[in-house]
C-alpha positions as CSV (number, residue, x, y, z in Angstrom):
1,M,109.4,114.6,152.1
2,A,108.5,113.1,155.4
3,D,110.0,114.7,158.5
4,T,110.4,113.5,162.1
5,I,108.7,116.2,164.1
6,L,109.1,116.8,167.9
7,I,106.1,118.6,169.5
8,T,107.0,120.0,172.9
9,G,103.8,120.2,175.0
10,G,102.4,117.9,172.5
11,A,100.0,116.1,174.8
12,G,98.1,119.3,175.4
13,F,95.0,120.6,173.7
14,I,96.6,122.1,170.6
15,G,99.5,119.7,170.5
16,R,97.2,116.7,170.0
17,Y,95.6,118.3,167.0
18,V,98.9,119.3,165.6
19,A,100.2,115.7,166.1
20,R,97.2,114.3,164.2
21,A,97.6,116.8,161.4
22,C,101.3,116.0,161.0
23,L,100.6,112.2,160.9
24,E,98.0,112.8,158.2
25,R,100.7,114.5,156.1
26,G,102.9,111.4,156.4
27,H,105.3,112.8,159.0
28,R,106.6,110.9,162.0
29,V,105.7,112.5,165.4
30,R,107.3,112.5,168.8
31,V,105.8,114.3,171.8
32,L,107.6,115.7,174.9
33,D,105.2,116.6,177.7
34,S,105.4,116.8,181.5
35,L,101.7,116.1,181.9
36,I,101.2,118.8,184.5
37,E,98.2,118.3,186.9
38,Q,96.6,121.7,186.1
39,V,96.1,120.6,182.5
40,H,96.0,116.8,182.6
41,G,94.5,116.2,186.1
42,E,95.8,113.0,187.8
43,K,96.6,111.2,184.5
44,T,100.1,109.8,184.3
45,Q,99.9,108.9,180.7
46,A,99.1,111.0,177.6
47,D,95.7,110.4,176.2
48,G,94.0,111.4,173.0
49,L,97.1,110.9,170.9
50,D,97.3,108.5,168.0
51,P,99.1,105.2,168.9
52,E,101.7,106.1,166.2
53,V,102.9,109.1,168.2
54,E,106.0,108.4,170.3
55,V,105.6,109.9,173.8
56,V,108.5,111.1,176.0
57,V,107.3,112.1,179.4
58,G,109.6,114.9,180.6
59,D,110.0,118.6,181.4
60,V,111.2,121.0,178.8
61,R,113.6,122.4,181.3
62,D,115.3,119.0,181.7
63,E,118.2,118.9,179.2
64,T,118.4,115.1,179.4
65,A,114.7,114.8,178.4
66,I,115.2,117.3,175.6
67,L,118.3,115.4,174.3
68,R,116.3,112.2,174.3
69,A,113.4,113.8,172.6
70,L,115.5,115.5,169.9
71,K,117.2,112.3,168.7
72,G,116.6,111.8,165.0
73,V,114.3,114.9,164.8
74,T,114.3,117.1,161.7
75,K,111.7,119.8,162.8
76,V,110.3,121.1,166.1
77,V,107.0,122.5,167.1
78,H,107.5,124.4,170.4
79,L,104.2,124.5,172.3
80,A,105.4,123.7,175.8
81,A,104.3,126.6,178.0
82,E,102.3,127.6,181.1
83,V,99.2,129.4,179.8
84,G,97.0,132.0,181.6
85,V,97.2,135.8,181.7
86,G,95.7,136.1,185.2
87,Q,97.7,133.3,186.8
88,S,100.9,134.6,185.3
89,M,100.6,137.8,187.3
90,Y,101.2,135.9,190.6
91,A,102.9,132.7,189.6
92,V,105.7,134.7,188.0
93,D,108.6,132.4,188.7
94,R,106.8,129.4,187.3
95,Y,105.7,131.1,184.1
96,I,109.2,132.6,183.4
97,S,110.9,129.3,184.3
98,V,108.7,127.0,182.1
99,N,108.2,129.4,179.2
100,D,111.5,131.2,178.9
101,Y,114.1,129.1,180.7
102,G,112.4,126.0,179.1
103,T,112.8,127.6,175.6
104,A,116.5,128.4,176.5
105,V,117.2,124.8,177.5
106,L,115.6,123.6,174.2
107,F,117.8,125.9,172.1
108,Q,120.9,125.1,174.1
109,Q,120.5,121.6,172.9
110,L,119.5,122.6,169.4
111,I,122.8,124.4,169.0
112,D,124.6,121.1,169.0
113,N,121.7,119.1,167.5
114,P,120.3,121.5,164.9
115,V,117.0,120.8,163.0
116,K,115.7,122.2,159.7
117,R,112.9,124.3,161.2
118,V,111.4,125.4,164.6
119,V,107.9,126.7,164.8
120,V,107.1,128.4,168.1
121,A,103.6,129.1,169.4
122,S,103.5,132.8,170.2
123,S,100.4,134.7,171.3
124,M,98.1,137.6,170.4
125,S,98.7,138.7,174.0
126,I,102.0,140.2,173.0
127,Y,100.2,143.0,171.1
128,G,98.6,144.3,174.3
129,E,95.8,146.5,173.0
130,G,95.1,145.9,169.4
131,L,95.1,148.5,166.6
132,Y,92.5,151.3,166.8
133,R,91.1,154.0,164.6
134,D,90.2,157.5,165.9
135,A,87.3,159.8,164.9
136,E,89.5,161.3,162.1
137,G,90.3,157.9,160.7
138,R,93.9,157.8,161.9
139,I,95.3,154.5,163.0
140,M,96.4,154.4,166.6
141,E,99.1,151.9,167.4
142,D,100.2,152.7,171.0
143,V,96.8,152.7,172.8
144,I,97.1,152.1,176.5
145,R,94.0,152.0,178.7
146,T,93.9,154.1,181.8
147,P,92.4,152.5,184.9
148,R,88.8,153.4,185.6
149,T,88.5,155.5,188.8
150,K,84.7,155.7,188.9
151,E,81.8,153.6,187.6
152,S,80.8,156.1,185.0
153,D,84.2,155.9,183.3
154,P,84.1,154.1,179.9
155,W,85.7,150.7,179.5
156,D,86.9,151.5,176.0
157,P,90.0,153.5,175.4
158,L,89.5,157.1,174.4
159,D,91.5,159.6,172.3
160,S,93.0,162.8,173.6
161,K,89.6,164.6,173.2
162,G,87.7,161.9,175.1
163,R,86.2,160.2,172.1
164,P,85.9,156.4,171.8
165,L,88.5,154.7,169.7
166,V,87.3,151.9,167.2
167,P,89.1,148.6,167.3
168,V,90.4,147.4,163.9
169,P,92.2,144.2,162.8
170,T,95.8,144.0,164.2
171,P,98.5,143.1,161.7
172,E,101.9,141.6,162.5
173,W,103.7,144.9,162.1
174,K,102.1,146.4,165.2
175,K,104.7,146.9,168.0
176,P,104.4,144.7,171.1
177,A,102.9,146.2,174.2
178,L,103.4,143.6,176.9
179,A,100.7,143.9,179.5
180,S,101.1,140.7,181.5
181,V,103.9,138.3,182.6
182,Y,102.3,135.7,180.2
183,A,102.7,138.1,177.3
184,L,106.2,138.9,178.2
185,S,107.2,135.2,178.4
186,K,105.6,134.5,175.0
187,Y,107.4,137.3,173.4
188,V,110.7,136.0,174.8
189,Q,109.9,132.6,173.4
190,E,109.2,134.2,170.0
191,R,112.4,136.3,170.0
192,L,114.7,133.4,171.1
193,T,113.4,131.3,168.2
194,L,113.7,134.0,165.6
195,T,117.2,135.1,166.9
196,L,118.8,131.7,167.4
197,C,117.5,129.8,164.5
198,P,119.3,131.8,161.7
199,A,122.4,132.0,163.9
200,Y,122.7,128.2,163.8
201,G,121.5,127.4,160.3
202,M,117.9,126.6,161.2
203,E,114.7,128.3,160.1
204,G,112.4,129.8,162.7
205,V,108.7,130.6,162.4
206,A,106.4,132.3,165.0
207,L,102.7,131.8,165.0
208,R,100.8,134.3,167.1
209,L,97.7,132.4,168.1
210,W,94.3,134.0,169.0
211,N,91.6,132.3,171.2
212,A,91.7,128.6,170.2
213,Y,88.7,126.4,171.1
214,G,87.3,123.0,170.4
215,P,86.8,119.5,171.8
216,G,89.6,118.3,174.1
217,Q,90.3,121.5,176.1
218,A,91.1,121.1,179.8
219,L,87.7,121.9,181.2
220,S,88.9,121.8,184.8
221,N,91.7,124.3,184.3
222,P,90.3,127.7,185.3
223,Y,93.2,129.4,183.3
224,T,92.6,127.8,180.0
225,G,90.8,129.3,176.9
226,V,87.7,131.4,177.7
227,L,85.3,129.1,175.8
228,A,86.4,126.1,177.8
229,I,86.0,128.0,181.0
230,F,82.5,129.1,180.0
231,A,81.6,125.5,178.9
232,S,82.8,124.2,182.3
233,R,80.6,126.7,184.2
234,L,77.5,126.0,182.0
235,H,78.1,122.2,182.2
236,N,77.9,122.6,186.0
237,G,74.7,124.7,185.9
238,Q,76.6,128.0,186.6
239,P,76.7,131.3,184.7
240,P,79.8,132.1,182.7
241,M,81.7,134.8,184.6
242,I,82.8,137.7,182.4
243,F,85.1,140.5,183.5
244,E,84.4,144.2,182.6
245,D,81.1,144.7,180.7
246,G,81.4,141.8,178.3
247,Q,81.7,144.0,175.2
248,Q,85.5,143.3,174.8
249,R,86.1,141.8,171.3
250,R,88.1,138.7,170.5
251,D,88.7,136.3,167.6
252,F,87.9,132.7,168.3
253,V,89.6,130.1,166.0
254,H,88.9,126.4,165.9
255,V,91.8,124.2,167.0
256,E,91.6,122.3,163.7
257,D,92.4,125.6,161.9
258,V,95.2,126.2,164.3
259,A,96.7,122.8,163.5
260,Q,96.4,123.6,159.8
261,A,98.5,126.7,160.4
262,F,101.2,124.7,162.2
263,V,101.4,122.3,159.3
264,L,101.7,125.2,156.8
265,A,104.4,126.8,159.0
266,L,106.3,123.5,159.1
267,E,106.1,122.8,155.4
268,H,105.8,126.0,153.4
269,E,109.0,127.4,151.9
270,K,107.9,131.0,152.4
271,A,107.3,130.5,156.1
272,A,110.9,130.5,157.1
273,G,111.7,133.6,159.3
274,G,108.1,134.7,159.3
275,I,105.7,135.9,162.0
276,Y,102.0,135.0,161.3
277,N,98.8,135.8,163.1
278,V,96.5,132.8,163.4
279,G,92.8,133.5,163.9
280,S,89.5,133.1,162.1
281,G,89.3,136.6,160.7
282,Q,86.0,137.2,162.6
283,D,85.5,139.0,165.9
284,R,82.7,138.8,168.5
285,T,82.1,140.2,171.9
286,V,82.8,137.9,174.8
287,S,79.2,138.3,176.0
288,E,77.9,137.2,172.6
289,V,80.1,134.2,172.6
290,A,78.9,133.2,176.1
291,E,75.3,133.5,175.0
292,L,75.8,131.5,171.8
293,L,77.6,128.7,173.7
294,A,74.7,128.5,176.3
295,Q,72.3,128.1,173.4
296,A,74.5,125.4,171.8
297,M,74.5,123.6,175.2
298,N,70.8,124.0,175.6
299,K,71.3,126.0,178.8
300,S,69.1,129.0,179.7
301,I,71.8,130.6,181.8
302,A,72.8,134.2,181.2
303,P,76.4,135.2,181.8
304,E,77.4,137.0,185.0
305,I,79.0,140.4,184.2
306,A,81.6,141.2,186.8
307,G,81.9,144.9,186.1
308,K,85.5,144.6,187.2
309,A,88.7,144.4,185.2
310,R,91.4,141.8,185.6
311,I,94.9,143.3,185.7
312,G,96.9,142.3,182.6
313,D,93.8,141.9,180.4
314,I,93.4,144.0,177.3
315,R,90.2,145.4,175.9
316,H,90.1,144.6,172.2
317,C,92.4,142.6,169.9
318,I,91.2,141.5,166.5
319,A,93.3,139.3,164.2
320,D,94.4,140.5,160.8
321,I,95.1,137.2,159.0
322,T,95.9,138.6,155.6
323,R,99.6,137.6,155.7
324,I,99.2,134.0,156.5
325,Q,96.4,133.8,153.9
326,Q,98.4,135.4,151.1
327,E,101.8,133.8,151.9
328,L,101.0,130.3,153.2
329,G,97.5,129.7,151.7
330,Y,95.9,129.5,155.2
331,K,92.1,129.5,155.3
332,A,90.0,129.3,158.5
333,K,87.5,126.5,157.5
334,K,85.4,125.8,160.6
335,D,82.2,127.8,160.9
336,F,81.8,129.2,164.4
337,S,78.2,127.9,165.0
338,E,79.3,124.5,163.8
339,G,82.4,124.6,166.0
340,L,80.2,125.6,169.0
341,A,77.8,122.7,168.4
342,E,80.7,120.3,168.2
343,L,82.2,121.7,171.4
344,A,78.8,121.4,173.2
345,E,78.3,117.8,172.1
346,W,81.8,116.9,173.5
347,V,81.3,118.8,176.8
348,A,78.0,117.0,177.4
349,Q,80.0,113.7,177.7
350,Q,82.7,115.1,180.0
351,E,83.1,115.6,183.8
352,A,84.4,119.0,184.7
353,K,85.4,120.5,188.0
354,D,84.3,124.2,188.2
355,L,87.3,125.9,189.7
356,V,86.5,129.4,188.3
357,Q,85.3,130.9,191.6
358,E,88.5,129.7,193.4
359,A,90.6,131.2,190.6
360,R,88.7,134.5,190.9
361,K,89.1,134.6,194.7
362,E,92.9,134.0,194.2
363,L,93.1,137.0,191.8
364,E,91.0,139.2,194.1
365,A,93.0,138.3,197.2
366,R,96.2,139.4,195.4
367,G,94.6,142.7,194.3
368,L,94.6,141.7,190.6
369,V,90.9,142.5,190.0
370,A,89.8,146.1,190.2
């Protein structure tokens, strides 16, 4: 049966793909978005959305805008959020206001105007360090990296005997370890959804997203996904800048696969009350990804390895996507090399301001790079 779906933050990168996927499933779609300059530049209208999508321009913290956007809605996808680990560590009031107060305003209105289901975009960042295995094969859940005091110190976390720990896929049962303001705010969004939905007769679902990428990311936003940041640098003839030694491992998932996960979370009976990791199931080092993207863009530019850590970052976090595969039938369909080629082709047709150096100077000036 067709639903009327509200997507908060729906004019953003992921929101546009979710809107398209929902329309393809026969649903009606409305988007609420404040069109912030950091993401949308100087545009005053949402672009990249199907003409069938109804757009409400407004802030998620504005109860009047929320009420208008909720009229006639049967399900909600909550994507509206400030995004960026580094920036969250100094723009604290902004991140907590948009992400957490914004979610509170949304639910305050949902109490009197309940819907069938709310799907919230959570984040892999809430895990902090992912799961590890020690030399004896024991699983280590509460790994915390100690700051390096000299250049010879290892980047990877060690066990009590000084041996390196091996990262393994992180399942949903791992306890959160909130290492940044962004992670804290995403966890609050998740918990508000899963606490308030059942209390008021609604179904809540949380999707913990890994590193989404694909055509349409905000290339001029230095706090967006790492692949878009790398693409912007390469497009401007500059080397991708990588913190630490570049060997940190991540899972990169194509935005079309992320949109598929949202549709499953909206429609599947088993999803109600669930928490699901959304990734590709494959992990790569950040250096490897930068090199592969440079090849796809036909740029002979090696990444610049900073050799410094950004406060709030984690070393390794790899997605275990077993639950969403088994319970909802999710399958990451986009091949990574194909996805990179598609991204490179799109970037070649764009203009992108390279603001990465400015963002790094801002972090360094505040003592957030060490």
